[in-house]
C-alpha positions as CSV (number, residue, x, y, z in Angstrom):
1,X,58.6,-65.3,28.6
2,X,61.9,-63.6,27.9
3,X,60.1,-60.7,26.3
4,X,57.7,-60.4,29.3
5,X,60.6,-60.3,31.7
6,X,62.3,-57.6,29.7
7,X,59.1,-55.6,29.7
8,X,58.7,-55.9,33.5
9,X,62.3,-55.0,34.0
10,X,62.0,-51.9,31.9
11,X,58.8,-50.9,33.8
12,X,60.5,-51.3,37.2
13,X,63.5,-49.3,36.1
14,X,61.3,-46.6,34.7
15,X,59.3,-46.3,38.0
16,X,62.5,-46.5,40.1
17,X,64.2,-43.8,38.1
18,X,61.2,-41.5,38.3
19,X,61.0,-41.9,42.0
20,X,64.8,-41.3,42.4
21,X,64.6,-38.1,40.5
22,X,62.0,-36.6,42.8
23,X,63.1,-33.7,44.9
24,X,63.1,-34.5,48.6
25,X,62.7,-31.8,51.2
26,X,62.4,-31.6,54.9
27,X,58.7,-30.9,54.4
28,X,58.0,-34.1,52.5
29,X,54.9,-35.9,53.6
30,X,55.2,-38.6,56.2
31,X,52.7,-41.3,55.3
32,X,53.1,-43.3,58.5
33,X,50.9,-40.7,60.3
34,X,48.0,-41.3,58.0
35,X,45.1,-43.1,59.5
36,X,44.3,-46.1,57.2
37,X,41.6,-47.7,59.3
38,X,38.5,-46.4,57.5
39,X,39.8,-44.6,54.4
40,X,42.5,-46.8,52.9
41,X,42.9,-49.8,50.7
42,X,45.8,-52.0,51.7
43,X,47.6,-54.6,49.6
44,X,50.1,-56.5,51.6
45,X,53.0,-58.4,50.0
46,X,55.7,-59.6,52.4
47,X,58.0,-60.5,49.5
48,X,57.7,-57.1,47.8
49,X,60.8,-55.1,47.3
50,X,58.7,-51.9,46.6
51,X,56.1,-50.3,48.8
52,X,53.8,-47.7,47.4
53,X,51.9,-45.1,49.4
54,X,49.3,-43.1,47.4
55,X,47.0,-40.4,48.7
56,X,44.3,-39.8,46.1
57,X,41.3,-37.6,45.9
58,X,38.9,-40.1,44.2
59,X,36.7,-37.4,42.7
60,X,39.6,-35.5,41.0
61,X,40.7,-35.7,37.4
62,X,44.2,-36.7,38.6
63,X,42.6,-39.5,40.7
64,X,41.0,-40.8,37.5
65,X,44.4,-41.1,35.9
66,X,46.3,-42.5,38.9
67,X,43.9,-45.4,39.7
68,X,44.6,-47.4,36.5
69,X,48.4,-46.8,36.8
70,X,48.3,-48.2,40.3
71,X,46.3,-51.1,39.1
72,X,48.9,-51.8,36.4
73,X,51.8,-51.6,38.9
74,X,49.9,-53.9,41.3
75,X,49.5,-56.5,38.6
76,X,53.0,-56.6,37.1
77,X,55.3,-55.3,39.8
78,X,53.3,-56.7,42.8
79,X,54.4,-54.2,45.4
80,X,52.9,-53.8,48.8
81,X,50.5,-50.8,48.5
82,X,48.4,-48.5,50.6
83,X,45.9,-46.2,48.9
84,X,44.6,-43.5,51.1
85,X,41.4,-41.9,49.9
86,X,41.4,-38.2,50.6
87,X,38.4,-36.4,49.1
88,X,37.5,-32.8,49.5
89,X,35.6,-32.2,52.7
90,X,33.0,-30.0,50.9
91,X,32.0,-29.7,47.3
92,X,30.1,-26.9,45.5
93,X,29.7,-28.9,42.3
94,X,30.3,-32.4,41.1
95,X,34.1,-32.3,40.2
96,X,34.0,-35.1,37.7
97,X,31.9,-34.7,34.6
98,X,33.3,-37.4,32.4
99,X,33.8,-41.2,32.2
100,X,37.5,-42.0,32.0
101,X,39.4,-45.1,31.0
102,X,43.2,-45.2,30.9
103,X,44.7,-47.3,28.1
104,X,48.3,-48.6,28.4
105,X,49.8,-51.4,26.4
106,X,50.9,-54.5,28.4
107,X,52.2,-57.9,27.5
108,X,48.7,-59.2,27.7
109,X,47.8,-57.3,24.5
110,X,49.9,-59.7,22.4
111,X,48.7,-63.2,21.8
112,X,51.2,-66.0,22.6
113,X,49.3,-68.7,20.7
114,X,49.1,-67.1,17.2
115,X,50.1,-64.0,15.2
116,X,46.9,-62.1,16.1
117,X,47.5,-58.9,18.0
118,X,44.9,-57.7,20.4
119,X,45.6,-54.1,21.1
120,X,44.8,-52.2,24.3
121,X,41.2,-51.4,24.9
122,X,39.0,-49.0,26.8
123,X,35.6,-50.4,27.6
124,X,32.7,-48.4,28.9
125,X,29.7,-50.2,30.3
126,X,26.3,-49.2,31.8
127,X,26.5,-45.7,30.2
128,X,23.4,-43.4,30.4
129,X,21.3,-43.9,27.3
130,X,19.5,-40.6,27.0
131,X,22.2,-38.2,27.9
132,X,24.2,-36.4,25.2
133,X,27.9,-37.5,25.4
134,X,31.1,-36.4,23.7
135,X,34.0,-38.6,22.9
136,X,37.5,-37.3,23.5
137,X,41.0,-38.8,23.6
138,X,43.5,-37.8,26.3
139,X,46.8,-38.4,24.4
140,X,50.4,-37.6,25.1
141,X,51.2,-34.0,24.6
142,X,53.4,-34.4,21.5
143,X,50.6,-36.3,19.6
144,X,48.2,-34.8,17.1
145,X,45.4,-37.3,16.8
146,X,42.3,-37.0,14.6
147,X,39.2,-39.2,14.1
148,X,39.3,-40.7,10.6
149,X,36.3,-43.0,10.7
150,X,33.1,-42.3,12.7
151,X,29.6,-43.0,11.6
152,X,28.0,-41.1,14.5
153,X,28.5,-37.5,15.6
154,X,31.2,-37.9,18.3
155,X,30.2,-34.5,19.8
156,X,26.5,-35.5,20.3
157,X,26.4,-39.2,21.2
158,X,23.0,-40.4,22.4
159,X,23.2,-44.1,22.9
160,X,19.5,-44.8,22.7
161,X,19.7,-43.6,19.1
162,X,22.0,-46.5,18.2
163,X,19.1,-48.8,17.9
164,X,20.1,-52.4,17.3
165,X,23.7,-51.4,17.1
166,X,24.9,-51.8,20.7
167,X,28.5,-50.6,20.1
168,X,29.7,-47.2,18.9
169,X,32.9,-47.4,17.1
170,X,35.4,-44.7,16.0
171,X,38.9,-44.9,14.5
172,X,41.5,-42.3,15.4
173,X,44.8,-41.7,13.7
174,X,48.1,-40.4,15.0
175,X,48.5,-37.8,12.3
176,X,51.8,-36.3,13.3
177,X,54.0,-35.3,16.3
178,X,54.7,-31.8,17.7
179,X,58.1,-30.4,17.8
180,X,58.2,-27.8,20.6
181,X,61.0,-25.5,21.8
182,X,62.2,-22.5,23.6
183,X,64.2,-19.7,22.0
184,X,66.3,-17.4,24.0
185,X,68.7,-14.5,23.6
186,X,71.4,-14.1,26.2
187,X,70.8,-11.2,28.6
188,X,67.6,-10.3,26.9
189,X,64.0,-11.3,26.9
190,X,62.8,-14.0,24.5
191,X,62.9,-12.7,20.9
192,X,59.1,-12.6,20.5
193,X,58.0,-12.5,16.9
194,X,61.2,-14.2,15.6
195,X,60.2,-16.3,12.5
196,X,61.4,-19.9,12.2
197,X,61.1,-22.4,9.4
198,X,61.5,-26.2,9.4
199,X,62.2,-28.5,6.5
200,X,64.5,-31.1,5.0
201,X,67.6,-30.9,2.9
202,X,65.7,-30.9,-0.3
203,X,62.8,-28.7,0.9
204,X,63.9,-26.1,3.4
205,X,60.5,-24.6,4.1
206,X,57.9,-27.1,5.0
207,X,56.5,-25.6,8.3
208,X,56.8,-22.2,9.8
209,X,56.0,-20.4,13.0
210,X,57.1,-17.6,15.3
211,X,58.5,-17.4,18.8
212,X,56.1,-16.3,21.5
213,X,57.0,-14.0,24.4
214,X,56.2,-16.5,27.1
215,X,59.2,-18.7,27.6
216,X,60.3,-18.1,24.0
217,X,57.9,-20.9,23.1
218,X,57.5,-22.2,19.6
219,X,55.7,-25.2,18.1
220,X,55.9,-27.0,14.7
221,X,54.3,-30.1,13.3
222,X,56.6,-32.9,12.3
223,X,57.0,-36.6,12.0
224,X,59.9,-39.0,12.8
225,X,63.0,-38.2,10.7
226,X,65.8,-35.7,10.3
227,X,64.8,-32.0,10.1
228,X,66.5,-28.7,9.7
229,X,65.5,-25.6,11.7
230,X,66.5,-22.2,10.6
231,X,65.6,-18.5,10.8
232,X,63.1,-17.4,8.2
233,X,64.4,-15.1,5.4
234,X,63.6,-11.5,6.2
235,X,63.9,-9.4,9.2
236,X,64.5,-12.4,11.5
237,X,67.6,-13.6,9.6
238,X,68.7,-10.0,8.9
239,X,69.0,-9.3,12.7
240,X,69.8,-12.7,14.2
241,X,71.9,-15.8,13.7
242,X,71.7,-19.2,15.5
243,X,74.2,-19.8,18.3
244,X,75.6,-23.2,19.3
245,X,75.1,-24.0,22.9
246,X,78.3,-26.0,23.4
247,X,80.6,-23.2,22.4
248,X,79.5,-19.7,23.3
249,X,81.4,-18.1,20.4
250,X,80.4,-20.5,17.7
251,X,77.6,-19.4,15.4
252,X,75.7,-21.9,13.3
253,X,76.2,-20.9,9.6
254,X,72.9,-21.9,8.3
255,X,70.6,-24.3,10.2
256,X,70.2,-26.6,13.1
257,X,69.7,-30.3,12.6
258,X,67.0,-32.0,14.6
259,X,66.4,-35.7,14.8
260,X,63.0,-37.1,15.9
261,X,63.5,-40.8,16.5
262,X,60.6,-41.8,18.7
263,X,57.0,-41.0,19.4
264,X,57.7,-38.6,22.3
265,X,58.2,-35.6,20.0
266,X,61.1,-33.3,20.6
267,X,61.9,-30.4,22.8
268,X,64.5,-28.0,21.3
269,X,66.4,-25.3,23.0
270,X,67.5,-22.6,20.6
271,X,69.7,-19.6,21.3
272,X,70.1,-16.7,18.9
273,X,72.4,-13.6,18.9
274,X,72.1,-10.4,17.1
275,X,74.5,-9.7,14.3
276,X,77.3,-7.2,14.9
277,X,76.1,-3.7,14.2
278,X,72.4,-4.7,14.7
279,X,72.4,-5.0,18.5
280,X,70.0,-2.0,19.0
281,X,67.6,-2.8,16.1
282,X,64.1,-4.0,17.1
283,X,62.7,-7.2,15.7
284,X,59.1,-6.0,15.7
285,X,59.3,-2.9,13.5
286,X,57.0,0.0,13.4
287,X,53.7,-0.4,11.6
288,X,53.9,1.9,8.7
289,X,53.2,0.8,5.1
290,X,56.8,0.7,4.2
291,X,57.6,-1.9,6.8
292,X,54.5,-3.9,5.9
293,X,55.7,-4.0,2.3
294,X,59.2,-4.9,3.5
295,X,57.8,-7.8,5.5
296,X,55.8,-9.0,2.5
297,X,58.8,-9.0,0.3
298,X,60.7,-11.3,2.5
299,X,58.1,-14.0,2.9
300,X,58.7,-16.8,0.5
301,X,55.9,-19.2,-0.3
302,X,55.6,-22.2,-2.5
303,X,53.0,-24.9,-1.9
304,X,53.8,-28.5,-1.1
305,X,53.4,-30.7,-4.2
306,X,51.1,-28.2,-5.8
307,X,48.3,-29.3,-3.6
308,X,45.4,-27.0,-3.0
309,X,44.5,-28.8,0.2
310,X,46.9,-29.3,3.1
311,X,46.0,-31.4,6.0
312,X,48.4,-29.8,8.4
313,X,49.1,-26.3,9.6
314,X,51.5,-23.7,8.4
315,X,52.5,-25.9,5.5
316,X,54.6,-24.5,2.7
317,X,57.2,-26.1,0.6
318,X,59.4,-25.8,-2.5
319,X,58.0,-27.1,-5.7
320,X,61.4,-27.4,-7.3
321,X,64.8,-28.7,-6.3
322,X,66.2,-25.4,-5.1
323,X,69.8,-25.4,-3.9
324,X,69.8,-22.3,-1.8
325,X,67.7,-19.4,-0.6
326,X,69.2,-17.3,-3.3
327,X,67.5,-19.5,-5.8
328,X,64.2,-19.1,-4.0
329,X,64.6,-15.3,-3.9
330,X,65.2,-15.3,-7.7
331,X,62.1,-17.5,-8.1
332,X,60.1,-15.1,-6.0
333,X,61.4,-12.1,-7.9
334,X,60.4,-13.6,-11.3
335,X,57.0,-14.6,-9.9
336,X,56.4,-11.0,-8.8
337,X,57.0,-9.8,-12.3
338,X,55.4,-12.6,-14.2
339,X,52.5,-13.6,-12.0
340,X,53.7,-17.1,-10.9
341,X,51.8,-19.9,-9.4
342,X,53.2,-18.7,-6.1
343,X,51.3,-15.5,-6.4
344,X,48.1,-17.4,-7.2
345,X,48.5,-19.5,-4.1
346,X,49.3,-16.4,-2.0
347,X,46.2,-14.6,-3.1
348,X,47.4,-12.4,-6.0
349,X,45.1,-11.3,-8.8
350,X,44.0,-14.4,-10.6
351,X,41.7,-15.1,-13.6
352,X,39.9,-18.3,-13.2
353,X,37.7,-20.5,-15.4
354,X,34.7,-19.9,-13.1
355,X,34.8,-16.2,-13.7
356,X,36.2,-15.3,-10.2
357,X,39.1,-12.9,-10.4
358,X,41.1,-10.7,-8.2
359,X,43.0,-11.2,-4.9
360,X,41.9,-14.3,-3.0
361,X,39.7,-13.7,0.1
362,X,40.7,-15.9,3.1
363,X,37.8,-16.9,5.4
364,X,38.3,-18.7,8.7
365,X,35.8,-20.7,10.7
366,X,35.4,-23.5,13.2
367,X,32.6,-26.0,13.8
368,X,32.1,-29.0,16.1
369,X,29.4,-31.6,15.7
370,X,27.2,-32.5,12.7
371,X,24.7,-29.7,13.4
372,X,27.2,-26.9,13.2
373,X,28.9,-28.6,10.2
374,X,25.5,-28.3,8.6
375,X,25.5,-24.6,9.4
376,X,29.0,-24.3,8.1
377,X,28.1,-25.7,4.6
378,X,25.3,-23.1,4.5
379,X,27.7,-20.3,5.4
380,X,30.1,-21.4,2.7
381,X,27.3,-21.3,0.0
382,X,26.2,-17.9,1.2
383,X,29.7,-16.5,0.8
384,X,30.2,-18.0,-2.6
385,X,26.9,-16.8,-4.0
386,X,27.6,-13.2,-3.0
387,X,31.4,-12.9,-3.4
388,X,33.0,-12.4,-6.9
389,X,36.6,-13.0,-6.0
390,X,38.4,-16.3,-5.4
391,X,37.8,-17.6,-1.9
392,X,39.9,-19.8,0.3
393,X,38.4,-21.2,3.5
394,X,40.5,-22.2,6.6
395,X,39.0,-24.7,9.0
396,X,40.4,-25.7,12.4
397,X,40.9,-29.4,11.9
398,X,40.7,-30.5,15.6
399,X,37.0,-30.6,15.8
400,X,35.8,-31.5,12.3
401,X,34.1,-34.9,11.8
402,X,35.4,-37.5,9.3
403,X,32.2,-37.0,7.3
404,X,32.8,-33.3,6.8
405,X,36.5,-33.9,6.0
406,X,35.3,-36.4,3.3
407,X,32.7,-34.0,1.9
408,X,34.7,-30.8,1.7
409,X,37.1,-31.8,-1.1
410,X,34.1,-32.6,-3.3
411,X,32.4,-29.3,-2.4
412,X,35.6,-27.3,-3.1
413,X,36.0,-28.9,-6.5
414,X,32.3,-28.5,-7.6
415,X,31.9,-24.9,-6.2
416,X,35.4,-23.7,-7.1
417,X,37.0,-22.6,-3.9
418,X,40.2,-23.6,-2.0
419,X,40.4,-24.7,1.6
420,X,43.0,-25.7,4.1
421,X,42.7,-27.6,7.4
422,X,44.8,-26.1,10.2
423,X,45.6,-27.1,13.7
424,X,47.6,-26.1,16.7
425,X,48.4,-28.0,19.9
426,X,47.4,-26.2,23.1
427,X,50.7,-25.2,24.8
428,X,51.3,-26.9,28.1
429,X,52.2,-23.7,30.0
430,X,48.9,-21.9,29.0
431,X,45.9,-22.4,31.3
432,X,43.7,-24.8,29.5
433,X,39.9,-24.8,29.4
434,X,38.1,-28.0,30.5
435,X,34.8,-27.7,28.5
436,X,35.1,-28.4,24.8
437,X,33.0,-25.5,23.8
438,X,35.2,-23.1,25.7
439,X,38.3,-24.7,24.1
440,X,36.8,-24.0,20.7
441,X,36.1,-20.4,21.6
442,X,39.8,-20.0,22.8
443,X,41.0,-21.3,19.4
444,X,39.2,-18.5,17.7
445,X,41.3,-15.8,19.4
446,X,44.4,-17.1,21.2
447,X,46.5,-18.5,18.4
448,X,45.8,-16.2,15.5
449,X,49.5,-15.3,15.1
450,X,50.7,-18.9,14.9
451,X,47.9,-21.1,13.5
452,X,48.1,-19.7,10.0
453,X,51.1,-19.8,7.6
454,X,53.4,-16.7,8.0
455,X,52.6,-15.9,4.4
456,X,49.0,-15.2,5.1
457,X,48.4,-11.4,5.4
458,X,44.7,-11.1,6.2
459,X,41.8,-13.4,7.2
460,X,38.1,-12.9,8.0
461,X,36.5,-15.0,10.7
462,X,32.8,-15.9,10.0
463,X,30.8,-17.9,12.5
464,X,29.5,-21.2,11.2
465,X,25.9,-20.2,11.8
466,X,26.1,-17.0,9.9
467,X,24.5,-16.1,6.6
468,X,26.5,-13.7,4.3
469,X,24.5,-11.3,2.0
470,X,27.3,-9.1,0.7
471,X,30.5,-9.4,-1.3
472,X,33.2,-10.2,1.3
473,X,35.7,-8.4,-0.9
474,X,34.3,-5.2,0.4
475,X,35.1,-6.2,4.0
476,X,38.5,-7.7,3.0
477,X,39.7,-4.5,1.5
478,X,38.4,-2.2,4.2
479,X,40.9,0.3,5.7
480,X,41.3,-0.7,9.3
481,X,43.2,2.5,10.2
482,X,46.3,0.6,11.4
483,X,44.4,-1.6,13.9
484,X,45.3,-5.3,14.1
485,X,41.7,-6.5,13.9
486,X,38.2,-5.2,13.3
487,X,34.9,-6.2,15.0
488,X,31.3,-5.0,14.8
489,X,29.9,-3.3,17.9
490,X,26.7,-4.7,19.4
491,X,23.5,-3.1,18.0
492,X,21.6,-0.9,20.4
493,X,18.4,-0.2,18.5
494,X,16.3,-3.1,19.9
495,X,15.1,-1.4,23.0
496,X,13.5,-4.7,24.3
497,X,17.0,-5.9,25.1
498,X,18.2,-3.0,27.1
499,X,18.0,-4.9,30.3
500,X,20.4,-7.6,28.9
501,X,23.1,-5.1,27.7
502,X,25.6,-5.9,30.5
503,X,28.4,-3.8,29.0
504,X,26.4,-0.6,29.9
505,X,26.6,-1.2,33.6
506,X,28.9,-2.3,36.4
507,X,32.4,-3.6,35.6
508,X,32.2,-3.5,31.8
509,X,30.9,0.1,31.8
510,X,33.8,1.2,34.0
511,X,36.4,-0.8,32.1
512,X,35.4,0.2,28.6
513,X,35.3,3.9,29.4
514,X,33.1,4.8,26.4
515,X,34.5,2.2,24.0
516,X,32.0,-0.1,22.3
517,X,31.5,-3.7,23.2
518,X,31.9,-5.8,20.1
519,X,30.4,-9.1,19.0
520,X,32.8,-12.0,18.0
521,X,30.7,-13.6,15.3
522,X,32.5,-11.7,12.5
523,X,35.9,-10.1,12.5
524,X,38.8,-9.2,10.2
525,X,42.4,-9.8,11.3
526,X,45.4,-8.0,9.6
527,X,47.9,-10.8,10.4
528,X,50.9,-8.7,9.4
529,X,49.9,-6.0,11.9
530,X,48.8,-8.5,14.4
531,X,52.2,-10.2,14.4
532,X,54.2,-6.9,14.2
533,X,52.5,-5.5,17.3
534,X,52.7,-8.8,19.3
535,X,48.9,-8.8,19.7
536,X,48.9,-12.5,20.1
537,X,51.3,-12.4,23.1
538,X,49.3,-9.6,24.7
539,X,46.0,-11.5,24.4
540,X,47.6,-14.6,25.9
541,X,48.9,-12.6,28.8
542,X,45.4,-11.2,29.5
543,X,43.9,-14.7,29.0
544,X,46.4,-16.3,31.5
545,X,45.5,-13.7,34.1
546,X,41.8,-13.7,33.7
547,X,41.0,-17.4,32.9
548,X,42.0,-18.8,36.3
549,X,39.0,-16.9,37.8
550,X,35.9,-19.0,36.9
551,X,33.8,-15.8,37.0
552,X,35.8,-14.2,34.2
553,X,35.6,-14.6,30.4
554,X,32.1,-16.1,30.5
555,X,32.1,-15.5,26.7
556,X,35.7,-16.2,26.2
557,X,36.2,-15.4,22.5
558,X,34.2,-12.2,22.9
559,X,35.1,-10.9,26.4
560,X,38.9,-11.3,25.8
561,X,39.4,-8.9,22.8
562,X,36.9,-6.4,24.3
563,X,38.7,-6.5,27.6
564,X,42.1,-6.1,25.9
565,X,41.2,-3.3,23.5
566,X,43.1,-0.7,25.5
567,X,46.3,-2.6,24.6
568,X,45.2,-4.3,21.4
569,X,42.9,-1.7,19.7
570,X,39.9,-2.7,17.8
571,X,38.6,-1.1,14.6
572,X,34.8,-0.9,14.8
573,X,33.2,-2.1,11.6
574,X,30.0,-0.3,10.3
575,X,26.9,-1.7,12.0
576,X,25.4,-3.2,8.9
577,X,28.2,-5.8,8.7
578,X,26.6,-7.9,11.4
579,X,22.9,-8.1,12.2
580,X,21.2,-10.4,14.7
581,X,17.6,-10.4,15.7
582,X,18.3,-10.5,19.4
583,X,20.1,-7.1,19.6
584,X,19.2,-5.3,16.3
585,X,15.8,-3.8,15.4
586,X,14.0,-5.0,12.3
587,X,14.3,-1.6,10.8
588,X,18.0,-2.2,10.0
589,X,17.6,-5.8,8.8
590,X,17.3,-4.8,5.1
591,X,20.7,-3.2,5.2
592,X,22.4,-6.2,6.9
593,X,25.4,-7.6,5.1
594,X,25.6,-10.7,7.3
595,X,23.0,-12.2,9.6
596,X,24.1,-14.2,12.7
597,X,21.8,-16.7,14.4
598,X,22.9,-15.5,17.9
599,X,21.0,-16.7,20.9
600,X,18.2,-14.6,22.4
601,X,18.6,-14.4,26.2
602,X,15.0,-13.3,26.5
603,X,13.3,-16.1,24.5
604,X,16.1,-18.7,24.5
605,X,14.8,-19.9,21.1
606,X,17.1,-22.6,19.6
607,X,19.0,-21.6,16.5
608,X,17.4,-24.3,14.5
609,X,13.8,-25.0,15.5
610,X,12.5,-28.3,14.1
611,X,9.9,-30.8,14.8
612,X,10.9,-34.3,14.0
613,X,9.9,-37.8,14.4
614,X,12.1,-40.9,13.8
615,X,10.6,-43.9,12.0
616,X,12.7,-46.8,10.8
617,X,15.7,-45.2,9.2
618,X,14.2,-41.8,8.3
619,X,14.4,-38.4,9.9
620,X,11.5,-36.1,9.0
621,X,12.1,-32.4,9.3
622,X,8.9,-30.2,9.2
623,X,9.9,-26.6,9.2
624,X,8.5,-24.1,11.7
625,X,8.5,-20.9,9.6
626,X,7.7,-18.7,12.6
627,X,10.7,-19.8,14.6
628,X,14.5,-20.3,14.3
629,X,16.7,-19.9,11.3
630,X,14.0,-20.4,8.8
631,X,12.0,-17.5,10.2
632,X,14.9,-15.1,10.5
633,X,16.7,-15.7,7.2
634,X,14.4,-16.1,4.2
635,X,17.2,-17.7,2.0
636,X,18.1,-20.2,4.7
637,X,15.8,-23.1,3.6
638,X,17.0,-22.9,0.0
639,X,20.7,-22.9,1.1
640,X,20.1,-25.7,3.5
641,X,18.3,-27.8,0.9
642,X,21.1,-27.2,-1.6
643,X,23.8,-28.2,0.9
644,X,21.9,-31.3,1.9
645,X,21.3,-32.3,-1.7
646,X,25.0,-32.0,-2.4
647,X,25.9,-34.0,0.7
648,X,23.4,-36.7,-0.2
649,X,24.8,-37.0,-3.7
650,X,28.3,-37.5,-2.4
651,X,27.3,-39.9,0.4
652,X,24.7,-41.9,-1.6
653,X,21.8,-40.8,0.6
654,X,18.3,-40.0,-0.8
655,X,16.4,-36.8,-0.3
656,X,12.6,-36.4,-0.6
657,X,12.5,-32.7,-1.5
658,X,8.8,-32.4,-0.8
659,X,9.0,-33.6,2.8
660,X,12.6,-32.5,3.3
661,X,13.4,-36.1,4.3
662,X,16.9,-37.5,4.5
663,X,17.0,-41.3,4.2
664,X,19.4,-43.8,5.6
665,X,21.2,-42.1,8.2
666,X,22.5,-43.0,11.5
667,X,24.3,-39.7,10.9
668,X,20.9,-38.0,10.7
669,X,19.8,-39.5,13.9
670,X,22.8,-38.1,15.6
671,X,22.1,-34.7,14.0
672,X,18.5,-34.8,15.2
673,X,19.8,-35.4,18.7
674,X,22.0,-32.4,18.5
675,X,19.0,-30.3,17.4
676,X,16.8,-31.5,20.2
677,X,19.5,-31.0,22.8
678,X,20.0,-27.4,23.7
679,X,23.6,-27.0,22.4
680,X,26.2,-25.4,24.7
681,X,27.1,-22.7,22.2
682,X,23.6,-21.3,22.0
683,X,23.3,-21.4,25.7
684,X,26.3,-19.2,26.2
685,X,26.6,-17.1,23.1
686,X,25.1,-13.7,23.3
């Protein structure tokens, strides 16, 4: 009982403190005038020392979150309470599109009779059986949470496919916390582009990032412990030094100590000043080759514990027990001359046992759901079969299933490529999308300057549903004429689609003023140029302005760079680098270097057309050669079969090659559901 009393006492003090900190103004609401006769729920308690008045829109996302909190207070604090329901008077659309349960630990979660611990639960009952559902967690902002065990596709849950299994289970893991902060320079704007590194005493460089223009925001991944934050070697530390807040004249000699001692993350306020004699120098230098080389020279990279795979983002680390940055600089210099392991990791010219040699090509992609992970494996195979240099793939970790994360290490080992899983927490100040597909689109473009390690110089984005037919080294080495990124313009030789080319009329025609409208399925990013020109900050400014209008950015990852190209210029790739049947004529297909399964707004044909029937534990796929991927790309069936054979070998499934049948799989049932359902991406993608 003593522990329970302490819990209730802490809860009451927390609520009282929060209420006391509220700003009170003369315009504060006067709840006594509210009519509670027909639209209020009243809980009277004459002995209560606290009275709560709550005005809630029951059909709002905020109302979903407030209701369980009020229920918890009613149970443990027992206040008198009046809940006034105040919905919108008229609705254009249903405002709530999800089922929500709020989970908060209470004393009831701990058994008083034995040592068993019954954790907090969220229970959903009477859910629709035939609708496709997606499972998401609404977690505290500083948390990075990932699913680690899930038999079913959590993006395409169809409960009627569970069969005799009446409960869908998934295990999530709190992977790490987010250290966020704001960096400022007195009497100046935030030092956008300032590079920061975070590490420990023994490993000074574990995580890196740069400062954004908006609020001087920066973000790093960390865990509880003692960390040291400092300016990255190079132009950042050449121009700036850290400044101590307590004493305006005191300058930190080397680094700032940060202690994370709870699960609420950490918010850091960092102030920097320019060194004497450098007050008029600009942090973001001009974009000539000499400056590019200078920037490369100052970036120091060594990979954590010699691991090929990192499960975080922006992760680099010392491999030895270096005592100072001078030691690291000497290591870098010797590596430059002798071709060290550092250069191999960074993408220097490397001779490998599998015959691949030359500078590593970095390819970036994102997929969500088992269907698009199936596409992703096919894309990987198509790249490897046509590219002769070493390849490293970068995948956004946020949306990958546990199954894919278990398969990809085996695939990397057997096929001889590297990969890294990256993530970035959506900043609280940036307008957030509500639909998962639009969030994924946003991740393709909004955080390119911060989601990759600062050492990465260039990356190619390739859509998961794309087939590569050319050596990606040719694209990787292409001269982009000083532009930060390169896209392929939409084809114009399929005259049947002229009526759907919206960029030739109205707003887009006037805005583009003769510039081409580009497709976002394939693009190259010169990350050095992208960061030097603050392209990421500019894109986020455009996004923040446009995204609040529901009629803007209907194809977010595509409309945004095309809209911003007057400020963030685009280098137009040769047309053969991206062919899709919807917009390009068949006469140019033979020259296509990549083929994208883009949606056809005229026929609305699904990307993967398949007839299937479910019997016992088997999913039978019978191909429709005149439709979908198998019709458009001749090599698609062979690549798909190879990818599924490999997956089956790792997972222990069985494949009947003749019937293209996958046996066992609750996972296959889930994938079949995602095939039958018209996926959101193919609905919206051009």
